C-alpha positions in Angstrom: 88.7 64.9 141.2 84.9 63.7 140.1 86.3 60.5 138.5 88.1 59.8 141.6 85.0 60.2 143.7 82.9 58.1 141.6 85.7 55.4 142.1 85.4 55.6 145.5 81.7 55.6 145.5 81.8 52.5 143.0 84.3 50.8 145.7 81.3 50.9 148.4 79.1 48.9 146.0 76.8 51.8 144.6 76.1 52.1 141.2 76.7 55.7 139.6 75.9 55.3 135.9 78.1 57.9 135.2 76.3 60.4 137.3 76.2 61.4 140.9 73.9 58.7 143.0 73.5 60.3 146.7 72.3 58.2 149.7 71.6 59.5 152.8 74.7 61.3 152.1 75.0 64.9 150.5 77.9 65.9 148.7 79.1 69.8 148.7 82.3 71.1 147.1 83.9 72.8 149.8 83.8 76.7 150.0 81.5 76.5 146.7 77.5 76.9 146.4 75.5 74.1 145.4 74.9 75.8 142.0 78.8 75.5 141.0 78.6 71.8 142.0 79.2 70.4 138.3 81.1 73.5 137.4 83.9 73.6 139.8 87.0 71.3 140.2 87.2 71.8 143.7 87.9 69.1 146.4 85.0 66.9 147.2 83.5 66.5 151.1 80.9 64.6 152.4 78.5 66.1 155.0 76.6 63.6 157.1 74.3 64.9 160.0 75.9 68.4 159.6 79.6 67.4 160.4 82.4 66.8 158.1 83.5 63.1 158.2 84.8 62.1 154.8 83.3 59.4 153.2 81.4 57.3 155.5 78.8 55.1 154.2 75.5 54.9 156.7 74.3 51.4 155.2 75.8 48.0 155.3 76.0 47.7 151.6 73.2 44.9 151.4 69.7 46.2 152.2 67.8 49.2 152.7 65.1 49.6 155.5 61.7 51.5 155.0 63.1 54.5 157.1 66.2 54.6 155.0 64.6 54.7 151.6 62.5 57.5 152.7 65.4 59.5 154.2 66.8 59.0 150.6 63.9 60.0 148.6 63.8 63.1 151.0 67.3 64.0 150.3 67.1 63.9 146.7 63.8 66.2 146.7 65.7 68.4 149.0 68.8 68.7 146.7 66.5 69.7 143.4 64.7 72.1 145.4 68.2 73.8 146.5 69.6 73.5 143.3 66.4 74.9 141.4 66.2 78.1 144.2 70.2 78.8 144.2 70.8 78.6 140.5 68.9 81.8 139.4 70.6 83.7 141.9 74.1 82.5 140.0 72.6 83.4 136.6 71.6 86.8 137.4 75.4 87.8 138.5 76.5 86.2 135.4 78.9 88.2 133.3 80.3 85.5 130.9 80.6 86.3 127.3 80.7 84.2 124.0 82.8 85.4 120.9 83.6 83.7 117.8 84.1 84.0 114.1 82.2 82.8 111.2 84.3 81.4 108.2 83.9 79.3 105.1 85.1 76.0 105.5 86.5 76.0 102.0 89.0 79.0 102.2 88.8 80.2 105.6 87.5 83.6 104.5 85.0 85.0 107.3 81.5 85.3 106.3 79.1 88.3 107.2 75.4 88.6 107.9 75.1 85.0 109.5 72.8 84.7 112.4 74.1 83.0 115.1 71.6 81.6 118.0 72.2 79.7 121.1 69.9 76.7 120.9 66.5 76.7 122.9 67.4 80.5 124.2 66.4 83.8 122.7 70.2 84.7 122.5 71.1 85.8 118.8 73.7 87.8 117.0 74.7 88.7 113.4 78.3 88.2 112.3 79.9 91.5 111.2 81.9 92.4 107.7 84.7 90.3 109.7 82.7 87.6 110.5 82.6 88.1 114.1 79.9 87.8 116.6 79.3 87.7 120.3 76.9 87.3 123.2 76.9 89.1 126.8 76.0 87.9 130.1 75.2 84.2 129.3 73.9 82.1 132.1 76.2 79.3 133.0 75.5 76.2 131.8 75.9 73.9 128.2 74.5 75.5 125.1 74.2 74.1 121.4 75.5 76.9 118.7 73.4 77.0 115.5 73.2 79.1 112.5 70.4 80.3 110.3 71.5 81.2 106.6 70.2 80.4 103.0 73.8 80.5 101.7 75.9 78.3 104.1 75.3 75.2 106.6 77.1 74.8 109.5 79.9 72.2 109.0 79.3 70.3 112.2 77.6 70.7 115.9 79.1 72.7 118.3 78.6 72.8 122.1 80.1 74.9 124.6 80.0 74.7 128.1 79.8 78.1 129.9 81.7 78.7 133.7 81.3 81.6 135.3 83.7 84.5 134.6 85.4 82.6 132.2 85.0 83.9 128.7 84.5 81.6 125.7 85.8 81.9 122.0 84.4 79.6 119.0 85.5 79.5 115.4 82.1 78.4 113.3 83.0 76.8 109.8 80.3 76.8 107.1 79.9 75.0 103.9 77.9 76.7 100.9 74.2 75.4 101.0 72.5 74.4 97.9 68.3 73.9 98.0 67.0 71.1 95.9 63.7 71.5 94.6 62.0 69.2 91.7 65.4 68.0 90.6 67.3 71.5 90.0 69.8 72.7 92.9 70.4 76.6 93.2 72.7 78.1 95.5 71.5 81.4 97.2 72.6 84.0 99.5 72.0 87.5 100.6 73.6 90.9 99.5 76.2 92.0 101.8 75.4 95.6 103.8 78.1 98.0 102.7 77.7 101.8 102.0 80.2 101.9 99.5 80.8 100.1 96.1 83.4 97.4 97.6 83.8 94.2 95.3 85.6 91.1 97.3 86.9 88.5 95.4 87.7 85.6 97.5 90.5 82.8 96.7 87.5 80.4 95.9 86.4 82.7 93.3 89.7 83.3 92.0 89.7 79.6 91.3 86.7 79.5 89.5 87.8 82.5 87.3 91.0 80.2 86.6 92.7 83.5 86.3 96.6 83.2 85.3 97.4 86.7 86.9 96.1 89.6 89.1 94.8 91.4 85.9 92.4 88.6 85.3 90.9 89.1 88.4 90.0 92.7 88.0 88.9 92.3 84.5 86.0 90.4 85.7 84.9 93.4 87.5 82.8 96.5 86.0 84.3 99.9 86.5 88.0 98.8 86.2 90.2 99.2 83.1 93.7 97.5 83.0 96.3 99.2 80.9 99.1 97.0 79.7 102.2 97.9 77.8 102.7 94.6 75.9 103.3 90.8 76.3 106.0 89.1 78.6 107.6 91.6 80.4 105.1 94.7 79.7 103.8 96.7 82.9 100.1 96.3 83.9 98.7 99.1 85.4 94.8 99.7 86.7 92.4 102.3 86.3 89.1 102.7 88.4 86.3 104.6 86.7 88.3 106.9 84.0 91.1 107.7 86.7 94.7 108.0 86.3 96.9 105.0 87.1 98.8 106.9 89.7 95.6 107.9 91.4 94.9 104.3 92.3 96.4 103.0 95.5 97.6 99.4 95.6 98.2 97.8 99.0 99.4 94.3 99.8 98.7 93.2 103.2 98.1 97.0 104.0 101.6 98.1 102.6 101.6 100.3 99.8 103.4 99.1 96.6 103.1 102.3 94.6 106.6 103.5 94.0 107.2 106.7 95.7 108.9 108.3 92.8 106.0 107.7 90.2 103.2 106.5 92.2 102.1 103.9 89.5 102.0 100.2 90.7 102.8 97.6 88.5 100.2 94.5 88.9 102.4 92.2 87.5 104.6 92.2 90.5 101.8 90.3 92.4 101.4 86.7 91.4 98.3 85.2 91.4 99.0 82.2 93.5 100.0 84.4 96.8 96.5 86.0 97.0 94.0 85.0 99.5 91.2 87.4 98.5 91.2 91.0 96.7 89.0 94.1 98.2 88.3 96.7 95.3 87.4 99.8 96.7 85.8 102.0 93.7 86.0 105.7 94.2 87.8 107.7 96.8 88.8 106.0 99.9 91.0 108.7 101.9 88.7 108.5 104.9 89.7 104.8 104.9 93.0 104.5 103.7 94.6 107.7 103.8 96.8 109.5 101.2 96.8 108.3 97.5 93.5 106.9 97.7 92.3 109.4 95.4 90.4 107.2 92.9 90.1 104.1 94.6 92.2 101.2 96.5 93.1 97.7 95.4 93.6 96.0 98.7 95.5 92.4 98.2 95.1 90.3 101.1 97.6 87.3 101.2 97.4 86.2 105.0 94.8 83.9 106.0 92.3 84.9 108.6 91.6 81.7 110.4 93.4 78.2 110.8 92.5 75.7 108.3 93.4 71.9 108.9 93.3 70.8 105.3 96.5 70.1 103.3 96.7 71.2 99.7 99.6 71.1 97.1 99.6 72.5 93.7 102.2 72.1 90.5 101.4 74.1 87.3 103.3 74.4 84.1 102.4 76.5 81.3 103.5 77.2 77.8 102.1 80.1 75.5 103.1 82.3 72.4 106.4 83.9 72.0 108.1 81.3 74.2 106.4 82.3 77.3 106.8 79.7 80.2 105.4 79.7 83.6 106.3 77.2 86.8 104.2 77.5 90.1 104.4 75.2 93.1 102.3 76.0 96.0 101.9 74.1 99.5 99.2 74.7 102.0 99.7 73.4 105.4 102.5 70.8 104.3 102.7 69.8 108.1 99.2 69.6 110.6 99.2 71.4 113.3 96.2 72.4 115.4 97.1 76.0 115.9 99.2 77.0 113.1 98.4 77.4 109.2 101.1 77.9 106.9 101.3 78.5 102.7 104.5 78.4 100.5 104.7 79.2 97.0 107.1 79.9 94.1 106.9 80.9 90.7 108.9 81.4 87.7 108.0 83.3 84.4 110.0 83.9 81.4 109.2 85.0 77.7 110.8 86.1 74.7 108.0 88.7 74.2 108.7 89.7 70.3 105.4 90.2 68.4 104.0 91.6 65.1 101.7 94.5 65.6 100.1 97.0 63.4 97.8 99.9 64.6 96.6 103.2 63.5 96.1 106.6 65.1 92.6 108.1 63.7 91.8 109.8 61.3 95.3 109.6 60.1 95.3 106.8 57.2 99.1 105.7 58.2 99.1 102.4 59.8 102.6 101.8 62.0 103.6 98.3 61.8 106.4 96.2 62.7 107.7 93.5 65.3 108.2 94.4 68.8 111.3 93.6 70.0 113.1 93.8 73.0 110.1 92.9 75.0 111.7 89.6 76.9 111.2 89.1 80.7 112.2 86.9 83.4 110.3 86.9 87.2 110.6 84.8 90.0 108.6 85.1 93.4 108.9 83.5 96.5 106.3 83.9 98.9 105.4 82.4 102.4 102.5 83.6 105.0 101.3 81.8 108.5 98.8 82.4 110.9 99.2 81.2 114.5 97.1 81.0 117.4 99.1 80.9 120.7 95.9 81.8 122.9 92.3 81.1 122.0 91.6 84.9 121.7 95.1 85.9 120.1 96.0 85.6 116.3 99.6 86.4 115.1 100.0 86.5 111.2 102.9 86.8 108.9 103.9 87.3 105.5 106.9 87.4 103.4 107.6 88.2 99.5 110.8 88.4 97.5 110.4 89.3 94.1 113.0 89.5 91.0 112.7 90.5 87.8 114.5 91.6 84.6 112.3 93.2 81.8 113.4 94.7 78.3 112.3 98.3 77.6 111.3 98.5 74.1 110.2 102.1 74.2 107.3 103.3 72.1 106.6 101.4 68.4 107.8 104.1 66.7 111.2 104.6 68.4 111.8 101.1 69.2 115.1 100.5 71.7 116.8 97.2 71.6 119.1 97.9 74.5 117.5 99.1 77.2 116.4 97.0 80.5 115.1 97.3 83.8 115.6 95.4 87.0 112.9 95.2 89.5 113.6 93.5 92.9 110.9 93.7 95.8 111.0 92.5 99.4 107.8 92.7 101.6 107.3 91.6 105.1 104.4 92.0 107.3 103.8 91.2 111.0 100.4 91.6 112.5 98.7 90.7 116.1 95.4 91.0 117.3 93.9 90.3 120.3 90.1 89.7 121.5 88.6 90.9 124.8 86.0 90.2 126.8 83.2 92.5 127.9 84.2 95.2 129.9 82.8 98.5 131.6 83.1 100.5 128.6 82.7 98.1 125.6 80.5 94.8 125.1 83.7 93.0 123.1 86.9 94.8 121.9 89.8 94.0 119.6 93.4 95.4 119.4 95.5 95.3 116.6 99.2 96.0 115.9 100.8 95.6 112.6 104.3 96.2 111.3 105.5 96.3 107.4 109.0 96.4 106.0 109.6 97.0 102.3 112.3 97.5 99.9 111.9 98.3 96.5 114.6 98.6 93.9 114.7 99.5 90.3 117.8 99.5 87.9 117.5 101.1 84.5 120.5 100.7 81.8 121.3 101.5 78.3 124.7 102.1 77.7 124.7 101.0 73.6 122.5 103.9 72.4 123.8 107.1 71.2 125.6 109.4 74.0 122.5 111.5 74.3 119.8 108.7 74.9 122.1 107.0 77.3 121.2 106.0 80.9 122.1 104.4 84.0 120.3 104.9 87.3 119.0 103.1 90.5 116.2 104.1 92.5 116.0 102.6 96.2 113.0 103.0 98.5 113.0 101.8 101.8 109.5 102.0 103.9 108.4 101.2 107.4 104.6 101.2 108.1 103.4 100.8 111.8 99.8 100.6 112.4 97.5 99.8 115.5 94.1 100.4 116.1 91.4 99.6 118.8 87.9 98.0 117.7 85.0 97.8 120.1 81.2 97.9 120.4 79.5 100.2 122.8 76.0 98.8 122.4 74.6 96.3 120.3 75.0 96.5 116.4 77.6 99.0 117.0 81.3 99.1 115.9 83.9 101.4 116.5 87.4 101.6 115.1 90.2 103.9 116.0 93.8 104.1 115.8 97.2 105.3 114.5 99.4 104.8 111.5 103.3 106.0 111.0 105.0 105.5 107.7 108.3 106.6 106.7 109.7 106.6 103.1 113.3 107.1 102.1 114.0 107.3 98.8 117.2 107.4 97.0 118.0 107.9 93.4 121.4 107.8 91.7 122.4 108.8 88.1 125.6 106.9 87.2 126.1 108.9 84.1 125.6 112.3 85.2 126.0 112.4 88.9 124.8 115.7 89.3 121.4 114.6 88.2 120.9 112.7 91.0 117.7 113.4 93.0 119.9 112.0 96.1 118.1 111.0 99.3 114.5 112.1 100.2 112.6 111.2 103.3 108.9 111.3 103.7 107.1 111.0 107.1 103.1 110.4 107.7 101.4 110.4 110.7 97.8 109.6 110.6 94.9 109.1 113.1 91.4 107.6 112.2 87.9 107.1 113.6 85.4 104.9 112.0 82.0 104.1 113.4 79.4 101.6 111.8 75.8 101.3 113.5 73.4 98.9 112.1 69.3 99.2 112.8 67.0 96.5 112.7 64.1 97.2 110.5 62.2 94.2 111.0 59.3 95.8 112.0 59.1 97.4 108.2 57.4 95.6 105.5 60.1 96.4 102.6 63.3 96.5 104.5 64.7 94.7 107.7 68.2 96.2 107.8 69.9 99.8 107.6 73.7 100.9 108.1 75.2 104.1 108.6 79.1 104.5 108.3 80.8 107.5 109.6 84.9 107.9 109.0 87.4 110.6 109.2 91.2 110.6 109.0 93.8 112.9 109.5 97.2 112.9 107.9 100.0 115.2 108.2 103.1 114.6 105.8 106.3 116.0 105.4 108.5 115.2 102.3 112.6 116.7 103.0 115.3 116.4 100.5 118.7 115.7 102.1 120.3 117.9 99.3 119.0 121.2 99.2 121.4 122.8 97.0 120.1 123.7 93.3 121.7 122.0 90.6 121.1 124.7 87.7 120.7 128.5 88.1 116.9 128.3 87.1 116.0 125.4 89.6 114.2 126.7 92.4 115.7 125.9 96.2 115.1 122.4 97.4 113.0 122.9 100.5 110.7 120.7 102.5 107.0 120.2 101.3 104.7 119.8 104.0 100.8 118.7 103.8 97.9 118.3 106.3 94.4 116.8 105.3 91.3 115.8 107.0 89.5 113.5 104.9 85.8 112.9 105.7 83.5 110.1 104.4 79.9 109.0 105.3 77.6 106.3 104.0 74.5 104.8 104.4 72.7 101.4 103.2 69.5 99.9 103.8 68.6 96.3 102.5 66.1 93.3 102.8 66.8 89.4 102.7 65.2 86.4 101.9 64.3 84.9 98.7 64.4 88.5 97.2 67.3 90.4 98.5 67.5 94.2 97.9 70.1 96.8 98.8 70.4 100.7 98.3 73.4 102.4 98.9 74.9 105.9 99.0 78.3 107.7 99.9 79.9 110.9 99.9 83.4 111.7 101.0 86.8 113.8 100.2 90.1 112.3 99.3 93.8 113.4 98.5 97.0 112.5 96.7 100.3 113.6 97.9 102.7 114.8 95.3 105.1 111.9 94.2 108.9 112.5 95.2 109.8 112.8 91.5 107.3 115.6 90.8 108.5 117.6 93.7 112.4 117.1 93.6 113.1 115.6 90.0 116.5 116.3 88.6 116.7 113.6 86.1 117.6 115.9 83.1 118.2 119.5 82.2 115.1 119.5 80.4 112.9 119.3 83.5 112.8 119.9 87.2 110.5 119.4 90.1 108.4 121.6 91.9 108.5 121.8 95.7 105.7 124.0 95.8 103.1 121.5 94.7 99.8 121.2 96.8 97.9 117.9 97.0 95.5 116.7 94.4 92.3 116.7 95.7 88.7 115.0 95.0 85.2 115.2 96.1 83.1 112.1 95.2 79.8 110.4 95.9 77.7 107.5 94.6 74.3 106.0 94.8 73.6 102.3 94.0 70.7 100.1 93.8 71.1 95.9 93.7 68.9 93.2 94.0 69.3 89.1 93.9 66.4 86.7 93.2 67.0 83.5 94.4 64.7 80.9 92.6 64.4 77.1 92.9 65.6 77.1 89.5 67.9 79.9 89.0 69.7 82.9 90.9 69.5 86.1 89.0 71.4 89.0 90.6 72.0 92.8 89.1 72.1 96.4 89.9 73.1 99.9 88.8 75.5 102.4 90.5 75.7 105.9 89.6 79.0 107.9 90.4 80.1 111.5 90.4 83.7 113.0 91.0 85.4 116.5 90.8 88.9 116.6 91.0 90.9 119.8 91.3 94.6 120.7 91.6 95.6 117.8 89.3 99.4 118.0 88.5 100.3 118.6 84.9 103.7 119.2 83.7 104.0 122.1 81.3 106.7 124.1 79.6 108.4 127.2 80.9 108.1 130.0 78.1 111.3 131.6 79.3 113.8 128.7 79.8 112.1 125.8 78.0 112.1 123.5 80.7 109.3 121.4 81.9 108.1 121.7 85.3 104.8 120.2 87.2 102.2 122.5 88.4 98.8 122.4 90.3 96.5 123.1 86.9 94.1 120.3 86.1 90.4 120.1 86.8 88.4 116.9 85.8 85.0 116.2 86.2 83.8 112.3 86.0 80.4 110.8 85.9 78.8 108.0 84.8 77.2 104.6 85.9 78.1 100.7 86.2 75.4 98.3 85.3 75.8 94.5 85.8 73.4 91.5 85.1 74.3 87.9 86.3 72.4 84.7 86.0 73.3 81.2 87.6 71.6 78.0 86.3 72.2 74.2 87.3 73.5 74.6 90.6 75.9 77.3 89.5 77.5 75.1 87.0 76.4 77.9 84.4 76.8 81.5 84.8 76.2 84.3 82.4 77.1 87.7 83.2 76.9 91.3 81.4 78.9 94.2 83.0 78.7 97.8 81.5 80.5 101.0 82.4 79.3 104.5 81.3 82.2 107.0 81.9 82.4 110.6 80.8 85.6 112.3 82.0 86.2 115.9 80.8 88.5 118.7 81.7 87.0 121.6 83.4 90.1 123.8 83.6 88.7 127.3 83.0 89.9 129.1 79.8 91.9 126.1 78.7 91.8 125.1 75.2 90.8 121.6 75.7 88.0 122.9 78.4 85.1 120.4 78.5 87.1 117.8 76.5 87.2 114.3 76.9 90.4 113.4 79.0 93.0 111.1 77.1 92.8 107.5 77.1 89.6 106.9 79.1 86.9 105.2 76.8 83.4 106.3 77.1 82.2 102.9 77.5 83.3 99.3 78.6 81.0 96.4 77.8 81.6 92.9 78.6 79.8 89.6 78.4 81.1 86.4 79.9 79.5 82.6 79.7 81.2 80.1 82.3 80.3 76.5 82.4 82.0 74.4 85.4 81.6 70.8 86.4 83.5 68.4 88.4 85.3 67.1 85.3 84.9 70.0 82.7 85.0 73.9 82.7 84.9 76.4 79.9 84.6 80.1 79.4 84.3 82.8 76.9 84.3 86.4 77.3 84.1 89.1 75.0 84.8 93.0 76.0 84.0 96.0 73.6 85.8 99.2 74.5 85.2 102.7 72.8 87.5 105.2 71.3 90.1 106.7 73.5 91.6 110.2 72.4 95.2 110.7 72.3 95.4 114.3 72.4 93.7 116.9 74.8 92.1 118.4 71.8 90.2 115.1 71.2 91.6 115.6 67.3 93.2 112.3 67.2 92.2 108.9 68.8 92.4 105.1 68.8 89.2 103.4 67.5 86.9 100.9 69.5 88.2 97.4 69.7 86.5 94.1 70.8 88.7 91.4 72.5 87.5 87.7 73.0 89.0 85.0 75.3 88.4 81.3 75.3 89.2 79.1 78.0 88.7 75.2 78.0 89.9 72.7 80.9 89.6 69.3 81.5 89.9 67.5 85.2 90.5 63.8 85.8 90.8 62.2 89.2 93.9 60.1 90.1 94.9 58.0 92.9 92.9 59.4 96.2 93.2 63.1 96.9 95.1 63.6 93.5 93.7 65.4 90.3 95.3 66.3 87.4 94.0 69.1 84.9 94.6 70.2 81.7 93.9 73.7 80.4 93.8 75.5 76.9 93.3 79.2 76.2 93.2 81.6 73.5 93.5 85.2 74.0 92.2 87.6 71.6 90.3 84.8 69.5 89.6 87.6 66.7 93.2 88.5 66.4 92.2 92.1 66.9 95.0 95.0 66.4 94.7 97.4 69.6 96.5 99.7 71.5 96.0 100.6 75.2 98.6 103.3 75.6 100.0 105.6 73.2 102.2 104.0 70.7 102.5 100.7 73.0 100.8 98.3 70.7 99.2 94.9 72.5 100.0 91.5 70.8 97.4 89.7 68.7 96.1 86.2 69.1 97.8 84.4 71.9 97.7 80.6 72.4 98.7 78.7 76.1 98.4 75.3 77.2 98.8 74.2 80.7 98.8 71.3 83.0 98.2 71.3 86.8 98.7 68.7 89.2 96.6 68.8 92.6 96.6 67.3 96.0 93.7 68.2 98.6 93.7 65.9 101.4 91.7 66.6 105.1 
């Protein structure tokens, strides 16, 4: 309407120059105040002498006399005075809000602790851990948004037009910033303000590590120990701070991938190309994630957080020892859409897997050696994800995975099996929706989230060629439905509250084809949860040593019921198969204080209680006549705490970071399998008690604009048996090394990259009495890569890798030897366009 008005004014011979030029007539929008003149699309009318007459100029289009000039000047002055008086009235009544999110322009991950300001005003906000920020009660007008950070710079100018009662949502994209001083460029940043030892590994960091699988990523984190059962088709399990693998909860987009039967997650079922970022929670986390987070959580995120418009493609081929081959194809945004980002990937892995080995169990002199056979594997993975913005403040995300594998089961080195194999098939689907609300009477800003997850795990075990007593053929099918909803809001400045509910239903079916009476049958587990988490940040800028503090409070209630479909005992000595019910309240509290700047410092402390539900196999197992489940099992419990100090110094020539974290955990009611004296049948009971103490140390140095990185990491763990009166009381737990120390050097430029890492692992005891052990070992890995540019946005990358450079013989799990030196060569074709 305004452009039509300008055309009509110009048709009368008046010059506008893109602005409203007013002769002795006054333009006012009908039914609107003068202050709303330029923010409204109302129909414009002209008032002349107090009466509405439409467009009727009072001049002849040629000359103005002195009286008319005077009237023009007075009219303009009157209009200016009127606007200056009326505007404050409108501003005072404004309830307009600005919300937004700060993201990394390279990978789309949210960036916390970025100061956002409306240019020329005192309005400031700091992005939270999700990268979100907000302003309330913003006056009508046009504003430029600026950000302040040593580590990042804004991708471009952002200007918003504020209109009364119409909220505004913006996305700020940031690039990593480097400071040029005396010819040396050094990146800089501030420590995150988390009260718990949480490590976040972004997609960019995964690419910098040149990781081939998830285990490579976790090996780079102190406090993490990866157990592998061999090469090729071997499984990879994770321990955190000396815990058992079944005590670590592994999630993919919020869905548990720990099998309900055993509870031990295999990391090799999560290909590296589908990972957006990894969140590692070291220590019990039931207050945050519920049951089974007894020792920590590996939270794998595959869904993108924000829309990215860049198109990328990767095609990779790798050849390794033991006839191992890998092919991978990844596509990001194959078709440009302003409101939609997509990712597609396919990967295929295969290996013969056979290798020579030799190892010894100390202090015996006997050396076990031979060739590891039946270690072959094939794996195929199909993955797709998308993030869609149908409206400005609404986001829909989807991810789906189809995984298929077939692996040989060689069994222990002393009793190798040449026939057995396992098929592992998995389907994961996850759909989430979140919507942000503007300010209301109860909250400054709020967001509601809905999420539904469906998964199906199917495992098939086969060996029909061994002697009859050792033959087996069985199938296990686990269907899981997961529903979650939560509401996040801020009741006052720097406050964040999140509350919600979660419902999970598991249906596990076990079938024994050789001996049907040993089938566990169908078992159902339903878990209903409610949780509340509150975070309050405090500005300590008035202090000289610290400038921010944070307090985290969390509590979660879980009620779980596990019910077998078949309650009739198979054997006379078997207990009736009745339901097992658990109700638990998991509290957690954390405190952190920090200072930012050239020298950043953070001090953190936390305490909490966590638990793990008994596995369904432990409750109702009927796999053979020598063992049975125990429906009277109680959940495994832990009480844990930690305290840490971290620092980071950003100098013109280097960036130095380091810290130490002390941890402590008491675990009770641990499930232990024992043999009954009367029948000789093995069954699980709540007998175990353990105390784990230790500390993590790390120190890193970055030089030459992050081209050179040196890192030292060390974990000291004392995990001891504390069962009163037990013959192994105060002995070290099995397979938990006293220390794991590593040193890594990485060099990365535009055309060349290389790295060498060495890891020293202390002895691990093989018996609870600590009478036998596996000796310490040292593993060195070397990687060298070259990049070369092709036409425009195309690149070619060659990589050579040698694992176990020193050809070490070592064992991670009893009688499951690891391979010696492994060589691989890979080629990757990359496309990256805007």
